[in-house]
C-alpha positions in Angstrom: -59.7 -44.2 -41.6 -56.6 -43.7 -39.4 -54.0 -46.5 -39.4 -52.8 -48.0 -36.1 -49.7 -46.5 -34.6 -46.8 -49.0 -34.3 -46.0 -50.2 -30.8 -42.5 -48.9 -31.1 -43.7 -45.4 -31.8 -46.1 -45.6 -28.9 -43.3 -46.6 -26.6 -41.1 -43.8 -27.9 -43.9 -41.3 -27.1 -44.2 -42.8 -23.6 -40.5 -42.8 -22.9 -39.0 -40.2 -20.6 -36.2 -38.2 -22.4 -34.4 -37.9 -19.0 -34.3 -41.5 -17.7 -35.0 -43.2 -21.1 -37.6 -45.5 -19.5 -41.4 -45.6 -19.7 -42.6 -42.6 -17.7 -43.8 -43.0 -14.1 -46.4 -40.5 -13.1 -46.0 -38.4 -16.3 -46.0 -34.6 -15.9 -46.3 -32.1 -18.8 -44.6 -28.7 -19.0 -45.7 -25.6 -20.8 -44.2 -26.5 -24.2 -46.2 -29.8 -24.2 -43.4 -32.3 -23.5 -43.8 -34.8 -20.7 -41.4 -36.5 -18.2 -41.5 -38.7 -15.1 -42.5 -36.7 -12.1 -39.4 -37.6 -10.2 -37.1 -36.9 -13.2 -38.5 -33.4 -13.9 -38.5 -32.5 -10.2 -34.9 -33.6 -9.8 -34.1 -31.5 -13.0 -35.8 -28.5 -11.4 -34.0 -28.8 -8.1 -30.5 -29.2 -9.7 -28.8 -25.8 -9.1 -26.4 -26.4 -12.1 -29.4 -25.9 -14.5 -30.7 -22.6 -13.0 -31.1 -19.7 -15.5 -32.0 -16.1 -15.3 -35.3 -15.6 -13.5 -35.2 -19.1 -12.1 -36.4 -20.5 -15.4 -35.3 -23.9 -16.9 -35.1 -25.0 -20.5 -37.0 -28.1 -21.7 -34.4 -30.9 -22.2 -35.9 -31.7 -25.6 -36.9 -28.4 -27.3 -35.0 -25.9 -25.1 -38.2 -23.8 -24.5 -38.1 -22.0 -21.2 -40.5 -23.2 -18.4 -41.1 -22.7 -14.7 -42.2 -25.1 -12.0 -45.6 -23.5 -11.9 -46.3 -24.9 -15.5 -46.1 -28.6 -14.3 -49.3 -30.5 -14.6 -50.2 -34.2 -14.5 -50.7 -35.9 -17.8 -53.4 -38.5 -16.9 -54.1 -39.5 -20.5 -50.4 -40.4 -21.1 -50.4 -42.3 -17.8 -53.3 -44.4 -19.1 -51.5 -45.0 -22.3 -48.4 -46.2 -20.5 -50.5 -48.5 -18.3 -52.1 -49.9 -21.5 -48.6 -50.5 -23.0 -47.6 -52.5 -19.9 -50.7 -54.6 -20.0 -50.3 -55.5 -23.7 -47.9 -58.4 -22.8 -50.0 -59.7 -19.9 -52.4 -62.6 -20.4 -56.0 -61.7 -19.4 -57.8 -64.3 -17.4 -61.0 -64.4 -15.4 -60.3 -63.1 -11.8 -63.1 -65.3 -10.4 -62.5 -68.6 -12.2 -58.9 -68.3 -13.5 -60.1 -69.4 -17.0 -59.2 -67.6 -20.3 -61.7 -64.9 -21.2 -62.8 -66.3 -24.6 -66.4 -64.9 -24.6 -67.8 -61.4 -24.8 -71.2 -60.6 -23.1 -73.0 -58.0 -25.2 -75.4 -57.2 -22.4 -72.8 -56.3 -19.9 -70.0 -55.3 -22.3 -67.6 -57.6 -20.5 -65.1 -60.3 -21.3 -66.2 -63.6 -19.6 -65.0 -67.2 -19.4 -67.1 -70.3 -20.2 -67.9 -70.7 -16.5 -69.1 -67.1 -16.2 -71.5 -67.8 -19.1 -73.2 -70.5 -17.0 -73.4 -68.3 -13.9 -76.8 -66.8 -12.9 -75.7 -63.2 -13.5 -75.3 -63.9 -17.2 -78.3 -66.0 -17.7 -80.2 -65.1 -20.9 -77.5 -62.7 -22.0 -76.2 -62.7 -25.6 -72.6 -64.0 -25.6 -70.2 -64.5 -28.5 -66.7 -65.7 -29.1 -64.2 -62.8 -28.9 -62.9 -63.6 -32.3 -66.5 -63.2 -33.8 -67.1 -59.7 -32.3 -63.5 -58.4 -32.2 -63.5 -57.1 -35.8 -66.9 -55.3 -35.3 -65.7 -53.4 -32.3 -62.3 -52.8 -33.8 -64.1 -51.0 -36.7 -66.1 -49.0 -34.2 -62.9 -48.1 -32.3 -61.3 -47.0 -35.5 -64.3 -44.9 -36.4 -63.9 -43.2 -33.0 -60.2 -42.7 -33.9 -61.3 -41.0 -37.1 -63.8 -38.8 -35.2 -61.2 -37.8 -32.6 -58.6 -37.2 -35.3 -60.9 -34.8 -37.0 -61.4 -32.9 -33.7 -57.7 -32.9 -33.3 -57.1 -31.5 -36.7 -59.7 -28.8 -36.0 -58.0 -28.1 -32.7 -54.6 -27.7 -34.4 -56.1 -25.4 -37.0 -57.6 -23.2 -34.3 -54.2 -23.3 -32.5 -52.4 -22.1 -35.7 -55.1 -19.4 -36.2 -54.7 -18.2 -32.6 -50.9 -18.1 -33.0 -51.3 -16.1 -36.2 -53.7 -13.8 -34.4 -51.1 -13.2 -31.7 -48.5 -12.3 -34.3 -50.9 -10.1 -36.2 -51.9 -8.4 -32.9 -48.3 -7.8 -31.9 -47.6 -6.4 -35.4 -50.6 -4.0 -35.1 -49.2 -3.0 -31.7 -45.8 -2.2 -33.2 -47.2 -0.2 -36.0 -49.5 1.8 -33.7 -46.8 2.3 -31.2 -44.5 3.8 -33.9 -47.3 6.0 -35.2 -48.1 7.4 -31.8 -44.4 8.1 -31.1 -44.0 9.8 -34.5 -47.1 12.0 -34.0 -45.8 13.1 -30.6 -42.3 13.8 -31.7 -42.9 17.5 -32.7 -45.1 18.1 -29.7 -43.1 16.2 -27.1 -42.3 19.2 -24.9 -46.1 19.9 -24.6 -47.5 16.4 -24.8 -45.1 14.3 -22.7 -47.8 13.3 -20.2 -50.4 12.7 -22.9 -48.0 10.4 -24.8 -47.3 8.4 -21.7 -51.0 8.1 -21.0 -51.9 6.8 -24.5 -49.0 4.4 -24.5 -50.1 3.1 -21.1 -53.6 2.6 -22.4 -52.3 0.9 -25.5 -50.0 -1.4 -23.5 -53.0 -2.3 -21.2 -55.1 -3.2 -24.3 -52.2 -5.2 -25.8 -51.6 -7.2 -22.6 -55.3 -7.8 -22.1 -55.9 -9.1 -25.6 -52.6 -11.1 -25.7 -53.5 -12.6 -22.3 -56.9 -13.7 -23.7 -55.4 -15.0 -26.9 -52.7 -16.9 -24.9 -55.4 -18.3 -22.6 -57.2 -19.6 -25.7 -54.0 -21.0 -27.1 -53.4 -22.8 -23.8 -56.8 -24.3 -23.8 -56.3 -25.6 -27.4 -52.8 -26.9 -26.5 -54.3 -28.8 -23.5 -57.1 -30.2 -25.7 -54.6 -31.1 -28.4 -52.6 -33.2 -25.9 -55.7 -34.8 -24.5 -57.0 -35.7 -28.0 -53.6 -37.0 -29.0 -53.3 -39.3 -26.0 -56.9 -40.5 -26.5 -56.2 -41.3 -30.1 -53.0 -43.2 -29.3 -54.8 -45.1 -26.5 -57.5 -46.2 -28.9 -55.0 -47.2 -31.6 -53.0 -49.1 -29.1 -56.2 -50.9 -28.0 -56.8 -51.8 -31.7 -53.4 -53.5 -31.8 -53.9 -55.5 -28.6 -55.2 -59.0 -28.2 -59.0 -59.5 -28.6 -59.4 -59.8 -24.9 -57.6 -56.5 -24.2 -59.4 -54.8 -27.1 -62.8 -55.8 -25.8 -62.1 -55.0 -22.2 -64.3 -52.1 -21.2 -64.7 -51.4 -25.0 -68.2 -49.9 -24.7 -67.3 -47.4 -22.1 -64.2 -46.5 -24.1 -66.4 -45.8 -27.2 -68.9 -43.9 -25.2 -66.1 -41.7 -23.7 -64.5 -41.2 -27.2 -67.7 -40.1 -28.9 -68.6 -37.8 -26.0 -65.5 -35.7 -26.5 -66.3 -32.3 -28.0 -64.2 -29.4 -29.1 -65.3 -26.1 -27.7 -64.1 -23.2 -29.7 -62.4 -20.5 -27.5 -64.2 -17.2 -27.1 -63.5 -15.0 -30.1 -61.1 -12.1 -29.3 -61.5 -8.9 -31.3 -58.3 -7.6 -33.0 -59.8 -4.1 -33.5 -57.9 -1.3 -31.8 -59.8 0.8 -29.2 -56.9 2.9 -28.2 -56.4 5.6 -30.9 -54.9 9.0 -30.8 -56.1 11.9 -33.1 -53.1 14.2 -33.1 -54.7 17.1 -35.0 -57.6 17.3 -32.5 -55.2 16.9 -29.6 -52.8 19.5 -31.0 -55.7 22.0 -31.4 -56.7 21.4 -27.8 -53.1 21.9 -26.6 -52.9 25.2 -28.6 -56.1 26.4 -27.0 -54.8 25.5 -23.5 -51.4 27.2 -24.2 -53.2 30.3 -25.5 -55.4 30.4 -22.3 -52.2 30.0 -20.2 -50.5 32.8 -22.1 -53.5 35.1 -21.7 -53.5 34.5 -18.0 -49.8 35.2 -17.9 -50.3 38.6 -19.7 -53.1 39.5 -17.4 -51.0 38.8 -14.3 -48.2 41.0 -15.6 -50.7 43.9 -16.3 -52.1 43.7 -12.8 -48.6 43.8 -11.4 -47.8 47.0 -13.4 -51.0 48.7 -12.2 -50.0 48.0 -8.6 
């Protein structure tokens, strides 16, 4: 079972590396790091940080990114809101009393006056201290489930990264082989060489694009799972009132999360070049061309 994350670590995760405060409207960039929306937009608009191709470097890992990669990180925003609420006392909005009871039927925290109200008549209610441990166990089971999904997500991400490297390696080997095969025939096969390399590049880009798309999906799912796990673990550290607040919906959402495997991408080459056959074909074409040339010269002599 996963152990709760310390509050300090949660705050560190939720702190903007630019302004060093809890993030406001967090935005993620392509490398996975997040910043306040205002901080990252100011960073992008600062002309002193412009690089070649209008790209910027992430302030933390120095990975290049563009403005088009910005996307809202709602999960992290929810986590930050939960951190802010940890120190706030939860009281009944209607009666102003402390929420010391939990209604099992409604899945809500209520006060003693709510328990006597008509809407909770006949409902099963318990002291928050009596039900807190049970729900905390369920929350931690949800953490374990999401952690397993996250581990599987990370393994798939590593596999996809390895596939990209493997595919690029195959492309390099195939490119060298094609260039070597064409070396002795280059004067005859210049256009054919360009054609095969163009096809190979198209196949490479198409497969890399699909693999990178899969990797992006896994990266986004990884961030989502990570934030969900941290949110649940933060809830487990909170006061009983905060822990039980909307706990059933939280558990339902957690167990409803699934990890969809990206569509498998074949790493088998379809662009191949059989030089012996191609060479034979070129020799036949050259012979036909030479025969036509001899016939033309003979006709000219007869005239």
